[in-house]
C-alpha positions as a Python dict, from the first residue, in 0.01 Angstrom:
ca = {
    (1, 'M'): (0, 0, 0),
    (2, 'V'): (-160, 86, -330),
    (3, 'P'): (-4, 154, -571),
    (4, 'G'): (336, 49, -439),
    (5, 'T'): (497, -235, -254),
    (6, 'A'): (656, -231, 90),
    (7, 'I'): (966, -447, 128),
    (8, 'L'): (1066, -604, 459),
    (9, 'D'): (1418, -748, 476),
    (10, 'F'): (1455, -937, 802),
    (11, 'A'): (1815, -1037, 723),
    (12, 'K'): (1921, -671, 700),
    (13, 'L'): (1653, -545, 943),
    (14, 'T'): (1527, -287, 694),
    (15, 'F'): (1186, -167, 578),
    (16, 'R'): (1135, 5, 243),
    (17, 'P'): (790, 167, 223),
    (18, 'P'): (622, 262, -103),
    (19, 'W'): (571, 626, -4),
    (20, 'R'): (937, 737, -5),
    (21, 'E'): (1263, 635, -163),
    (22, 'L'): (1412, 579, 182),
    (23, 'T'): (1510, 272, 379),
    (24, 'Y'): (1405, 256, 742),
    (25, 'S'): (1570, 52, 1017),
    (26, 'I'): (1359, -214, 1183),
    (27, 'N'): (1379, -154, 1558),
    (28, 'R'): (1157, -427, 1698),
    (29, 'V'): (974, -733, 1570),
    (30, 'T'): (700, -913, 1762),
    (31, 'E'): (442, -1169, 1654),
    (32, 'T'): (197, -891, 1572),
    (33, 'E'): (397, -573, 1504),
    (34, 'I'): (707, -435, 1335),
    (35, 'S'): (847, -99, 1448),
    (36, 'F'): (1070, 106, 1219),
    (37, 'S'): (1247, 444, 1218),
    (38, 'L'): (1475, 673, 1023),
    (39, 'K'): (1674, 969, 1149),
    (40, 'N'): (1901, 1210, 965),
    (41, 'K'): (1971, 1585, 966),
    (42, 'M'): (1649, 1676, 785),
    (43, 'L'): (1406, 1400, 878),
    (44, 'Y'): (1295, 1196, 1176),
    (45, 'S'): (1033, 934, 1099),
    (46, 'H'): (904, 635, 1293),
    (47, 'G'): (610, 402, 1276),
    (48, 'T'): (459, 57, 1309),
    (49, 'L'): (331, -210, 1077),
    (50, 'D'): (62, -441, 1215),
    (51, 'R'): (148, -788, 1088),
    (52, 'V'): (-208, -914, 1127),
    (53, 'T'): (-418, -636, 973),
    (54, 'G'): (-156, -467, 752),
    (55, 'R'): (-223, -126, 911),
    (56, 'V'): (74, 111, 886),
    (57, 'E'): (104, 422, 1102),
    (58, 'Y'): (399, 657, 1087),
    (59, 'S'): (494, 1004, 1192),
    (60, 'S'): (748, 1221, 1012),
    (61, 'T'): (909, 1546, 1118),
    (62, 'T'): (1109, 1741, 862),
    (63, 'Y'): (1364, 2005, 950),
    (64, 'F'): (1448, 2280, 701),
    (65, 'P'): (1687, 2568, 772),
    (66, 'N'): (1514, 2883, 901),
    (67, 'E'): (1173, 2712, 922),
    (68, 'P'): (986, 2551, 1211),
    (69, 'P'): (974, 2170, 1211),
    (70, 'D'): (686, 2021, 1014),
    (71, 'T'): (525, 1707, 1156),
    (72, 'S'): (271, 1481, 987),
    (73, 'L'): (97, 1158, 1082),
    (74, 'Q'): (1, 910, 811),
    (75, 'V'): (-206, 592, 820),
    (76, 'G'): (-232, 332, 546),
    (77, 'V'): (-305, -33, 491),
    (78, 'C'): (-80, -296, 337),
    (79, 'K'): (-214, -625, 213),
    (80, 'P'): (-49, -880, 445),
    (81, 'A'): (168, -1136, 268),
    (82, 'K'): (44, -1492, 264),
    (83, 'P'): (244, -1736, 477),
    (84, 'L'): (494, -1945, 281),
    (85, 'F'): (395, -2265, 461),
}
């Protein structure tokens, strides 16, 4: 995703997107899609990365004391990596 780089670590099952300094857990991997999520006291975020098109969709809900939850949906496109072989 311009201007950053998303990092997928299949050994650790983690996804590091360019839009936040957070590391998401990879929940599911199929031939065409990778699902990821992150949950803590102030944030719940989850999404998918299409391995064919590079399309990334994710939803985030932030929780701040004395405020209603704030939810946003984002869509972006990553340039798919070229196969090694």
